[in-house]
N, C-alpha and C positions, 0 to 999 in steps of 0.2 A: 576435472572433478574426481573426487575420491570414490571408490566403489560403494555401493549401497550394502547394508543399510547404514544411514546417518543416524547418530544419536545426539540429542540436544538437552541442555538442562538449564534451569534458573531456580533462584531461591528468593523467597520472599519472607521478611521478617517484619513482625509488628505486634502490637498490643490490642487491648480492647478499645482503645480510642487513638485518634491522631492518624499520623501517617504511617506508611509501611515504605519499606526499601526493597526494591527488586535489584538482585546481582546475578551476574553470571561471570565465570571466570574470564578475565582479560579485558573486559569492558567496563566503562564507568557506571556506577550504581545510579539508578533512576528512583526519585521519591514518587510515591503514589498515594492517592487519597481518592474517596468517592468524588464524583462530579458534583457540581451545584444542584443539579436535578434530583440527586439523592442525598441532598443536604451536606455535601462536602464543601471544603473551602475554595475549590476553583483555582488554585494556585499550584497545583501538582499534576502529573499525568494520572489519568484514571484508566481503569481496565478498558473502558469503551474506546478512549482514545489510543490505547495500546493496540487493540484490535484493529482500529481503522488504519493506523500507521502501519501495522504489519501487513494489512492487505495492499496498501499503497506501495511500500517499499518493494514488497515481492513483486508487484507489477512492474516497477521501473526495472529490477534486476532482471527479471524474465524478459522484459522488452530488449534489453541489451544483448541477451542471448539470441533471442529469437530474430532480431535485426541482424546480428552478426552472420548467423546461419543463413538468412535470406539475402544477404548482400545489400541491405537496405541501411544507408547512413542516416543518422538524424543528429541534430545539433543539440537539441534539449527536450526535456519533457517538464511540463508544469501539470501537477496532478493534485486535484482536491478529492478527498474521500469524505462522504457523508453518509452517516448511518441512521436509521430510524428504529427507535426501540419503542415496542407497544407491548400490550398484553392482549393477546387475541386467542380464546379458546385454550388457555393453558399457562405456561410460565411466561414472565416478562423476558423478552428476548429481542435481539435484532430481527427486523422483519424484511429490511432491504439495506443494501449498501449501494451507493451510486459513485462511480469513479468518474470524474469530470477531467479528461486528459486533453491538453493541448501540446501536440506534437510539433516541433519545429524541425524542419527539414531543409538541407540546402536548396539554394535557388535552382529551379529546373528539375527538382526531384519529381518522381512518379508518385503523385498524391494517391492513386488507387493502390499502388504496392504499399505505401506506408500504411494506409488504412488498413490493409489485409494483414500486415504485421501486427497492428494494434488488436485486431480481433483474434488473431492467433493467440497473442499473449494473454488476452482475457481468458482463454480456455486451458492455457497451459501454466498459469500461475499456481503454485503449489498451495499457497496459503488458501487462496479463494476455493481451491478444489477440495480443501480440508474441511471446510465449514458448511453447514447446512443452509445458511443464509444466502438468498439470492444476491448476486453481484451483477450490477448493470453498469455497462460502460457508455458514457456520452463522450464521443472524441471528436476533435477537430484537428485538421493538419494545416500547418502555416509554413509558409517560406520564411527562411532566414533572409535578412537584408544581404545583398550580394557581397558585401565586404566582410561578412562573418563567416568564418571558416569552420569546418567540422572540427568539434573538439575543442574550441576556443570558449 
């Protein structure tokens, strides 16, 4: 890891109607639009989906680091992120994000240690720690079939 501070940037371009394009050096551009709930077309990434994807992908990448440091192997992670937007005594905002994680570990793995790694990951995730919205983890740990090797 490079020393801190780290700086990141992105650029969004658009007009009074239609789609926007989000870009950042060296990665593919993403088309963005409001979601259908805000009268958007529903065929492009929305800011709401970007936020949920940021939380979920950060969780996975943090899990990799925490698991490696904890010497806990895992085969895969399936992760759904669901956010609730509401207007409660102020601006419209996300009031909760729920991460539903299914962690697959090798046969014979210690499920309690794997669950502890998931919980540590929840508190260590940079994106979740950077937002004021509560993020709740609902996690299950499953064993991979005996024939499935770690990393395949």
